[in-house]
N, C-alpha and C positions, 0 to 999 in steps of 0.2 A: 113783490119781491119774493124770490125763492127762499124757502127756509130750510135751514141745515140742523137737524136734531142730533143731539149728543147722545152717545152710548158709553156704557162703562169701558174703561181701558183694561182689556184682558189680553194675557199673550196670545190667545187663539185668534181673537178678533183683529189684533194689530199685526199678526205675522206677516200679511201681504207687504207690510210697509216697513218692517224692521224688527226690532226687539223692545219688549218692555223690560226695563231695568228695576226689578224689585226682589226682596228677599223672600218673599211667599213662594214657596215651590222650588226655590233655587237648590242647586247642589251645594252642600256646605260640608265642612269638616274643621275639626280643632286643629290649631297650629300654635306655635310658640309655647310648647310645653302645656297646652291646654288652657291657656290664658286668653286665647283669642279664637273667635270662630271665623273661618274664612268662607264667604259666600263667592263661589267660583265661577268665572268665565260667564258673566252676566250679558255680555252683548258682543256681537261680531264687529269689531272696529276694522274698517276697511278703508285705509287712507294711503296706501303705498303706490297706487298708480301714478305713472308718469313722474316718478321720483318724489312723490309726497311723502311727508313724515307725520306722525301724530304730534298735535299739540294740545294743550291744556289750558283753558281760559275760564274766566268768570264772566257771565252776562248778568247784568242786573236790569230786570224787566220792570217797567213801570206798570202800575195797575190799569187794566182796562175798565171802562164803564160800560154797562148795557145800555142800548143794544150795541152788539158788535157787527159789523158788516165785513164780509169776506171779499175783498176786491182785487187782491193779487195773491200769487203764489210764487215760490221759489223752490229751486232744487240745487243740489251739489252734484254734478256729473262724475266727479273724480274722487269722491269719497263719502263714506258715511258721516253722521253727525249725531253726537249723543249729548243728551241733556239730563242732568241729575240736579233735582231741587235741592238747596241747602236748607230750606225751611220746610214747613209743613202746610203752606197755602196750596189750594188746588189750583189747576191750570188747565186750559183747554188745548187740544192737538187736533189740528184740521190737516188732512193729508188726502192725496190722490196717488194713484199708482204711477210708478216710473214709466217712462216713454213718452209719446206725443201726449200733451195734456188734453184730458177729457173731463169735463165738469160732471158728467154722469157718475165718474168714480170718487167724487168727494165724499169723505167720511168725517165725522167729528167725534172726538172721545174726550171725555172728562177724566183727567189724571189726578188721583187722589194723593193723600199722604203717603210718602215713601215709594211713589212711582216715578222712574224716569223713562225716557224714550230714546232709541237709537234709530234714526232715520236711515234705512239702507241707502246705498249710493243710487242717486237719480230719482228718488222718491220726491214727489212734489209735497210741499208742506208751507203752511202759513208761519210767519215769524212768531215769536213767543206771544202767548196771551195768558198773561198773568192776572189774577183777579184778588181784590181785597186789600193788597198792600205791596210795596215794593218787594220783589222776590229775586234772589239770588240763584243762578244755576251754574254749576260746573259743566263746562262743554269741551268735550273731546272731539276733535275734527281734524281736518287735513290743513296742514301747512305746505307751501310750495309756491313755485313762481308762476304757474299757470292759473289763468281765471277759473273759478270753481264755483260760481253761482250765477244761475240763470233765473231771471224773474219775468213774470208775465202779469199783464193786467187782465182781469176777467171781463168778458164781453158784458155779462150782467152779474152784478154782486148776489152774494147769498147772505142772508141774516141768519146769524148763529143763535139758535134758540137758547135761552137762559138754562143754565144746568138744573135739571131736575134733582131736588135734594136726596132722592133715593140713590143717586149715582155716586154721591160722595161718601167714600168709606168712613166708618166710624173712628 
């Protein structure tokens, strides 16, 4: 079986696939008379194509057990999809570039405490991969009447290598 190794989730490494949503390094400024710090414009939400509109949901992910095999991927051709964890459990992100699916482009990231992701329109990704406990995510994506989810089965599954503890932020 092919092995897919995880790397740390950073803005630079994830840029071809979308945005990392995190406070570290984000533009911020005080508001509300200095009682609140605003971390501004953290992701490019892109959901208006074909009359779409932004919707906010909560996804409750059941924890996965190791080993994890990646046997399918999905994409949303009409809009981006942002995931912001409500807890502090880490999770895995598996992506491939937008366009015709190419398994050679698969990458896996370990998202640590305080990190969310925004998949750009059309980027292939695996459904939520939470570990350790049930995990809730605020999800901002596209609502509309057109179908907006393509799924594919992989010809050969990939095994996700268990996260190296050094990837997990303190």
